[in-house]
C-alpha positions as CSV (number, residue, x, y, z in Angstrom):
1,M,97.0,136.8,115.9
2,K,94.0,134.8,114.9
3,S,94.2,131.0,114.7
4,R,92.5,129.1,111.8
5,L,90.0,127.9,114.3
6,E,88.2,131.2,115.0
7,A,87.2,131.5,111.8
8,I,85.6,128.0,111.5
9,D,84.8,127.4,115.4
10,P,84.8,130.5,117.3
11,S,83.0,128.7,120.3
12,L,86.1,126.0,120.3
13,A,88.7,128.3,120.1
14,N,87.2,130.8,122.7
15,E,86.7,127.7,125.2
16,I,90.3,126.4,124.5
17,K,91.5,129.8,125.1
18,A,89.8,130.5,128.2
19,S,91.4,127.2,129.6
20,S,94.7,126.3,131.5
21,L,97.0,124.9,128.9
22,S,96.6,121.5,130.8
23,D,92.9,122.2,130.6
24,G,93.3,122.8,126.5
25,K,95.7,119.7,126.0
26,A,93.0,117.3,127.3
27,K,90.2,118.9,125.5
28,V,92.2,118.7,122.3
29,G,93.5,115.3,123.3
30,M,89.7,114.0,123.7
31,I,89.1,115.6,120.1
32,L,92.3,114.0,118.6
33,S,91.1,110.5,119.9
34,K,87.5,110.7,118.4
35,G,89.2,111.8,115.2
36,Y,91.2,109.3,115.6
37,A,88.5,106.9,115.8
38,A,86.4,108.1,112.9
39,L,90.0,108.0,110.5
40,P,88.8,105.6,107.7
41,E,90.3,102.0,107.1
42,K,92.7,103.3,104.1
43,V,93.8,106.3,106.3
44,V,94.9,104.3,109.3
45,P,97.7,102.1,107.5
46,L,99.2,105.4,106.3
47,L,99.9,106.4,109.9
48,P,103.1,105.5,111.7
49,K,103.6,101.7,113.0
50,N,102.6,101.2,116.4
51,F,100.7,104.8,116.2
52,E,99.2,106.1,119.5
53,I,98.0,109.6,119.9
54,Q,99.4,109.6,123.6
55,S,102.7,108.9,123.0
56,Y,104.0,108.4,119.3
57,K,106.3,111.0,118.8
58,V,105.2,112.6,115.3
59,S,107.5,114.1,113.2
60,Q,107.8,116.9,109.8
61,G,109.4,114.1,107.8
62,Q,106.5,112.1,107.9
63,I,103.5,114.7,107.3
64,D,106.0,116.1,104.3
65,A,106.1,112.6,103.2
66,L,102.4,111.4,103.2
67,D,102.2,115.0,101.2
68,S,104.3,114.1,99.2
69,R,102.8,110.9,98.5
70,Y,99.3,112.8,98.2
71,F,100.5,115.1,95.4
72,D,102.1,111.8,93.3
73,L,98.2,109.9,93.7
74,E,97.0,113.0,92.9
75,E,98.8,113.3,89.8
76,K,98.4,109.9,89.0
77,G,94.8,110.3,89.1
78,D,94.3,108.0,92.2
79,A,91.4,110.4,94.0
80,E,91.0,108.3,96.8
81,G,94.6,107.4,97.5
82,S,95.3,110.8,97.8
83,A,92.5,111.9,100.0
84,A,93.6,109.0,102.0
85,A,97.2,110.4,101.9
86,F,96.1,113.7,102.8
87,T,93.8,113.2,105.8
88,A,96.9,111.0,107.2
89,A,99.1,113.8,106.8
90,R,96.5,116.5,108.2
91,F,96.0,114.1,111.2
92,L,99.5,113.8,112.2
93,A,99.6,117.6,111.6
94,A,97.3,117.7,114.1
95,V,99.0,115.4,116.6
96,M,102.1,117.2,116.3
97,S,101.0,120.6,117.1
98,W,99.2,118.9,120.4
99,Q,102.0,117.2,121.2
100,T,104.4,120.6,120.8
101,A,101.7,123.4,121.6
102,A,103.3,125.6,123.8
103,N,100.5,128.2,124.2
104,E,96.5,128.1,123.8
105,F,97.2,129.3,120.0
106,G,98.8,126.2,119.7
107,L,96.4,124.0,120.5
108,C,93.8,126.1,118.4
109,E,95.7,124.9,115.3
110,A,95.8,121.7,116.5
111,A,92.5,121.4,116.4
112,Y,91.9,123.0,113.3
113,E,94.3,120.4,111.6
114,A,92.4,118.1,113.6
115,N,88.4,119.6,112.2
116,F,90.2,120.1,108.6
117,A,91.5,116.3,108.8
118,T,88.0,114.6,110.1
119,Q,85.9,116.6,107.7
120,Q,87.7,115.1,104.7
121,C,86.6,111.6,105.6
122,R,83.1,112.6,105.2
């Protein structure tokens, strides 16, 4: 099965797939750290209190709550708020995928979500 990352950044996907799991985790961890530093001010408060990429355990419920917030704000016509909630949800999905990755495919999915979240910031 091909990862979504292969469609948008084949060289990064190949780099992750060619590395050991621990080296791949380190690479994606760096991507997440850079992405976190680049998140807009409106996104950061939507992340869990005391959030740290390395140590905070992300849950699917947190991602789902942000997705619901995104849809609610979009329905209300709050484009800025909905974009912030969407970005926060995608970023947390990236972190959760990275934290739970058991293989290179999972790491590629984490890198894809991180890329998607940071692209929304621009």
